[in-house]
Phi, psi and omega in degrees: 000316180294321179294329182291318176296319175292323177286336170293310181298328173291324174292323180292311183296321169302313183297309185303310182295325180288333184245024183307312181305306177301318175298322180293315176305310185289322183290321182295312177304321172300307179301322170300320180293324180289320173298322173299324177291327179286328180291325184227071186297318178302309181298328180289318180293320180290323177300313186297317181292320175302314184297315185294326185290319177302314182293326172293320178292314178301316183291324185292315180292322173301313180295323180290317181303315182298322176301316181298323175296329179274348183102092193300336180265351173255232179304339178270006180293315177304310180300314178302324179289315173298322178293317179295322181294319177297322177294320180290316179289323174298311181301326181292323179285332172297316187287320182234065188295333177301309180294319178295341179288320186305314179290324183289338178299317181292316183294327181284327176300315175303312188298309183300323178293311182294316178297322176300310179300319179277336165294326181288322176291320179299320179304313178293336176292329189266001185308334173289341185276136172300126182105357181301334179292337169299317175295317174302312178301317178298319176297317178301308180301328175293319175299317178294318181296313183298324174299322181297310181300318186295318182284336182254020189314297184293331191282316185308128183287173176302339179285341184299318174303307180297315177308298186295314175301320174304310177299313179306313181292314179304310181290317178304312182295315178303316180290325177297315187289322179299309179299318184289319178296316176301319180293321175298318176295316177300322174299314185295315173305317181294324179290321182295319189285000000 
């Protein structure tokens, strides 16, 4: 069992080393997006609500189209109803993004909590790589942010989603860039030796 875990970890490390340049660029991009979200938290939060609304409408329309292709009065009726609900909810989110933001806060809180837990687990898998502590720190920050949103739900303003998403993106992007930079330098050191 131990050798299987080590083989998987070596595979993960090899993959990170091969794609370190792209990973660093993605990490930097995510961190910059986080800074922009912190500069304009209300705009970031409303953008998230609007994006979710658009995705729901597109998803719903796609399901309704599929229902017509299946025969809407027969086997496609349930698919049509599901699609219509997605269009209604998505349309409501587009019409009232401020109210939708309150709902998104709870979803975001759950996401941050789950994401933080997985990032902490991922950090311990990366532990041989220099910079793994940033991933651990990012997971802890994500977990704390999720708990903060959850505990302050009705009180936290519409700015909370944009601000907390921005903080999460800064730490998440920084951890990705840090791990990839460390993997790249380890690969260069190995080639030099």
